N, C-alpha and C positions, 0 to 999 in steps of 0.2 A: 312349414313352408313360408317363404317370405315372397311376395308378389314382386316381380322384377319390373319395374316401368322404364319406359325409354327417357332418357335425359331431357328428349324434346317436350316443350309444353305447347299448349295450344291456346289462342285467345277463344273465350266463349263465343265470340262472333265467329269463329271457323266451324263451330260444333253445332250451332243451332240459329235459328231465329226467333226473336222474342216478339211476340205479336200482342197488339191491344185487343182487349175484349170489346164486346159491342154492348151498347145500354139496352136493358130490357126491364122496364118499369114492372112492379109486382102487378099491377092491375092489367097489364098486357100478358101476362104468363097464363097458359093454359095448362091444367094439371096433367103431366105425361110421366114417362120413363126416365127423362133426360135430367140429370142434376144440373142446377144453375149455381156457379160459384162466383163468389166476390173476394175481396181480399180478407174476408174473415173465415172461408170455407164456403160450405155448402149454404145456400140460402133459400132454397125453394127448388121445385121441378118444372119441368116445361115439356111440351109435345114436340118440340124441334130442338135440333142440335146446332151449335156454331161449328163445333170442332167434331171431325167424324172419326177420330182415332184416338187411343190412349195419349194423354198429356200431363205435362206438369203445369201446374197454375202457380203464378207467383203475385204475392199482394202488392199493388201499386200504389194505391192511396189508403190512408187510415192505417190498418193494419200491413205495413209494408213488410217486403221481403219474407213474409209468412209462405211456407211452400205446403202445396197439397197435391195429390195424384189422383187422376180419374183413368180407370181402366176401361171405361165405356164413353161412347160419345157425349158430348156434354155442351153446355152454354156458358161461356165466361163474359161476365159484364166487364163494363168500362172502368173499374176500379182494380181491375186485375190485368196482368199479362198471361199469355199461355205460350207453350215452347211448341216449334215444328223443328225436328232433327231427323236425319239418315238413321233409321232403327237397324240398319245394317253395320253401322260403325258405333253407334252410342246405344246403351241400354238405359232405359228411361228410368228403371229402379235405383240403379248407380248413379245417373245424373242427378236423380232427387235427393239422394243423401249427399253428394258433393255439394250441391246447393245450398242445403241445410247445414253443412259445416261450414261454408262461406260466412254465415251469419250476415245477410243482405241488409239487413236493419241498420248496419252502421254506415250504410250508403246514403242514408237520409240527408238532404242538405236543405229542405224546406223550413222556412220560419214558422209558419202555422200549422198547416195540416200536414201530417208527414207524407212524403212522396218519394217513390223511387224512380229514377231516370234508368231507363235500360242501356242507354250508352255508357254509364257506369259499369254495369253489368258485363256488358260486352267486352269491355277492357280487361277484366281479369283473366289471369293466364292459370292454366292447370295442365296436369299431366294426363295423358289419355293411354290407358292400359289396352291391350287387347280385349276384343269383345268378351271372349271366355272368361278373361280375369275381371272384367267388369261384372259379370253376371255372377263370379263366385264371390266377390266382395258383397254385392247386393244381398246374396244370400246370408252371408255372415251378419250383415247388418239388420237384415229383416228378423233374423231369429231374436236379436237384442230388442228391437221394436216389438216384437210379440210378446215377450216377458214384460216389458213396460206396460203394455196395454192389458195384459192379464193382472198386473197389479193393481192399476187404476181402477179396473173392473171391481176388484175385490174393496177396494176403498170405497167405491159408490155403493157398493151392496151393502157395507156396514152402516153408511149413512141413512140407506133406505131402511134397513132394519131397525135402527133407532127410531126414524120417523113413524113406522109401522107400529113399534112397540109403544111409543108416547100415545099415538091414538087409540091403542088397544086398552091401555091402562086408565086414561083419562077421558075417554070418548063418551061416558054415560055420567060423569060427575057433574052434578047440576049447582054446584055453588059458585056462583059468578059474582065478581066483585069488580066495580070500576078501577081501572090501574090507577087513577088519580087518588083513590080511597086508601090505597096500600102503598103507594110509592110518591116519593118526593124526588124531583130532578135538580141536579146542579150541574151548570155548565163548566166547561173548562176554561182555560186563561190563554189570552192571546200573548205569545213571546216573539219579539222581532228577531228576524233571522240571525243580524249580528250578535244577539245574546245567546244563540245555541251554539254548542260545542259537539264536534263530532268525537272528542275524547272525554272520559269522565275524569272530573276533578274532585277535589275534597270539597264536600259541602253542595256537589252537584247530585241531581238525580236524573232518571231517564224521562226525557220528554217524550209524550206518546201522541203521534199524529194520525190522520186516517190512514196515510200509506203503511203505517206500521200495523194496521189491522187488516188493510184490504189487498196489499200487494206484499213488497219485500220489507225485510226486517233492517233498516237502515238507522242505526242507533244514533239519537241526538240526546245531548244532557244540558240541563239549565240549573241554576242556583234554585234551591227549594223554595216556592213561594208560598207555602202553608199548607195545613192538612185539608183544606176545603177541596183542593184540586187533585188530591193523591187518591190513587186507586190500588187496591190490593189484588191479588189473583182471584179471589172470589167475588169481586164486584163486577157488575156488567154495565157496560158503556154502549151508547149508539152513536151512529153519525147523524149529524143535525140537519145537514143540507148538502146539496150537489146530487151529482149522478149515482152515488151510493148511499143517499139518504134512506135510513132505516136499516143500514147494516149494523149487526150486533156483534160487539166485541167482548171478550172473555179471556181469563188466565194471563192477564199481563199485570205488570207493577210499574207504576211510575205517575207522573203528572199528566193529565190530558189537556189537548189543546182546544181552543174555544169552539171549533166545529164538530165537537164531540161533547155529549153529556152523560152524567153517571145515574144509575137508579139507586135511590137510598130507600131501603125497605127492612122490615122486620124479619131477620133471618131465622127466627125460631117460628114464623108462620109460613114463609116462602123460601124454598131452599134456592140458592143462586142458579143451580145447574138446572132446576125446573123452570124458572124464569126465563133463562137463555134458551132453552128448546121451546117455551112457549113463543117468544118472540122471533123465533126461527121457523115457525109454523107457516103453513099457506094461508090460513086464515088471517094471520097478523100482516102477511105480505100482501094480501088482498086489500085489508083495511088500509094500509100506509099508500097503496096505488091509489085508492078512489080520494084520499083525504090530502095527500102531499104532492102528488104528480101531475097536477093539473096546469100548474104555472110553468114559465119558461124554465125557473130555477126551482127545483123540487125542493121543499124545505118542511121540516117538522118543528112545530112549536109545542109548548107544554100543553095546551089546550087540547091539540089533536091526541097527544098521549093519554091526557086525563080521561078521554071519552072511550078509551078502548076497554072492553070488558074481559076479564080475564078468568079463568076457571081456577079456584083453589081449592084443590083436593086435601084430604087429610094428610099431615106430616108422615104419618107411617107409609102411606101410598109413595109420596114423593121419595122417602128414603129408599123404597124397592126399586124404584126407577134410577135413583142415583147409583145403587149397585150394578145394575144394568150398563148404565153408562160408563162406569169405571172400567169394567171388563172390556168393553167395546173399545173404548178409549186407548187401553193398554195394547189391544190388537192391533189398531190403527197406527200407533206409534210405531209397532215393529214393522208394519207392512210399509210406512212412510219412509223409514230408515231403508228399507230394501228398495223401495221406489228410488230414493236419492241415489244410492249405489248404482242400480240398472241404468239410470239415466246418465251417470258419470261414466259409466262402462261405454254406453253407446257414443257419447262424446269423445271419449278416447279412441274408440274404433274408428269412428268416422274421421277423425282428424288424421289418424295414421293412415287411413285408406287414401285421404287427399294428399299425404306426403309421399304415398307409396311404400309406407312401411308396415303395412298390416300383415300379421302374421295370421294366416287363417286359423279359425278356431281358437285362437289364445284367448285365455281368459273366459271365455263365453261357456265353455263345458263346467266349469267350476262353477260360475254364476247360476247356471240352469240346476246344477245340483244342489246348491244352497237354497235357490228359491223353491225348489220342489221339496226339501227338506224342512222348511220353516214350519213352526208350529206355535200356535197361540196358546194362552194359558189353560185353556179348557181341551187341547187337542192332542197332548202327548200321547194318551193311551188309544187314540183313534186315528193313528197316522195312515193316510191313504197312500200306499205304496204302488199300486197298480200302475203299469206303464201304457197300457193300452185297454180299450174295451172290448172283448171278446166273449163269445157265447159261454165260454168255460168258466167265466166269471160269475155267472148266476147261479153256479152250483156250489152250496155250501158243504164243507165237511163237518157235519155235526157230531161225529163220533166223539170229538176231544172238546166238545164245548159243555160248561156247567150249565145249570139251568138257567142261572141268570144271564149267562152269555146268548144262551140258545133264545131267550125272549126279549132280549135286548134289541131295540132299534138300530141298525147300523148302516154303513155305507151301501153294502149289497142290498139290504131292503129298499134304501131310497132308489137305487138304480133299478130294481126290479119294479118298483112303484111308477117311476117316470117311463120306463119301457112301455107301459099302456098307452101313453100319449105320444108316441112317436109320431114326429112331424108337427106337433102342435105347441102353443106357447102358452105357458102358465105364469101366473103371478105367485109370489111367494105365500100370499093368503090361500090361494087355491092349493098349493102343495100342501101347507099346514093342515087343511080341512080334511084333505085326503088322508093323511097321517093320523089325524083324531079319530077317523072312522076305523081304523084298522083294529081287529080283535086279536086276542092272543099275543099282545106285544106290551112290553114295558114303554110307555108312551115317553119319548123324549122331550125335552124342552124346546122352545123356539130356538134358543141360543145353540143347542146340539145341532139342529138342523141348518141354521145358519152356517154354523162351522162345516157342516158336511157338504154344503152347497158350494162353498168356497173352495174346498179341498178338490171337489169335483172339477170346477172351472179351471183350476190351475194345474190339472194333470195334463201331461203331454198330449192325451187325445181325449179330450173330455167328451162327456155324452151329452152335455148341454151346452148352450151359449147364451150370453146374456143379451138380450135385445131391449127396445124401448117401444112402448105402445106410442101412436101419434095423437096428441091432446086435441080436442075439439078446438072450432076457432073460440068458442066461449070460454073454454079453460084457458087457452092463451091469454085471452083479455084479462083474466083475473091472476095471471101469473102462476098457474097450476104448473107444476114440474111433471115431466113424463114419468110414466110408471115403468119400473123394471121387470121385464118378462123374462122367462127361460124357455128357449126353444129345445125340444127334446130331439136329439139327432140319431137315437138310435131306433 
């Protein structure tokens, strides 16, 4: 079915009023149930609301053109706009997707701080389907968004798993050395912009800037300046100054810019992958925050780097960790490719919806099936094929199981274990401890449980959902990340 839209278009000013938010300083907020939105999304909570109905929020200053949705009353501060419209004519979910498809960032005309003028938005013309058709379009696009969200959750879960594995393997090792005793640091080279090429030429090599590690991959090439500034894929680098000071780079080849520096160390004593994850730890982030972020321009010098004490475990233990990383990275690569495909699908669907060409369900069913059937390297024989969580799932047909199959911990065992904690939230470590306490079962590995949890999360009706705990103010100060939790829904 192709949605038929009227040839008539409407200005956005005919469909809604774009209203300014109202300032609300953090010290004036009182903890409550109403989310506070800025141009970058939710920035806190308050006990009063500014908008008393569901609304769309549009970034006005800073993160301009970013689109957010609030289903409950909320407060919108003055760096953002919010929408008021006739809900009998305009479906907010549909309108949100249309605004995303318009890419309002391109309307920025500010020279310094990015800004969005609402009059520029008002002048845009869009087609307006019937309300029933708007709802149908929104439902199709929401399915694509849900698949994207699940894939991002899976990627976050894999990162959390690596971090917990790192702490488990090396948390009790006591062989500490100053970073300056095992590493030397070499700064990159400054190359004028006019000497950088966007095309690779004979004798030219890749020129790696901060943006190539922290944001998008926009290749630049320069004449080879010498081996001193060159890095290979197993070299570790770090951003030297600026807002991203301390950012760790890895797995790239080329010549580094002067705002980056390279770690030179004995790779028979320390594996690059181990050093990389050490420098990405919360402990190192806390150290950098205290040492380098006191000034107006955060900056790292070699004296600061020399003073950090690093745990140097036996090489055999580092190699064991490297094997885990290799498996997880392979799975992440598969998931990342899937995420890009899903995001491309969502972009295509939203553009076609905007043009009035959306064929309902086209492509989405196949995408959902591919998403459901994806398998990692360790998952092929454990594929989780169930479509919904029902009571009859908890009964196993044991008559056809071998002895090994009978005692092996599987998805059904995990679901039964989780069911005891209905309505509660558990961390991965708490789930793992429960499994270790089981009797008469062949104990799975942490990686096995990681894969089972991911499969359950990606089911069409998962029995758990991923949430985060809220760090304390002290934890926020030292840059501690939120802990991933799993809330049991059955």
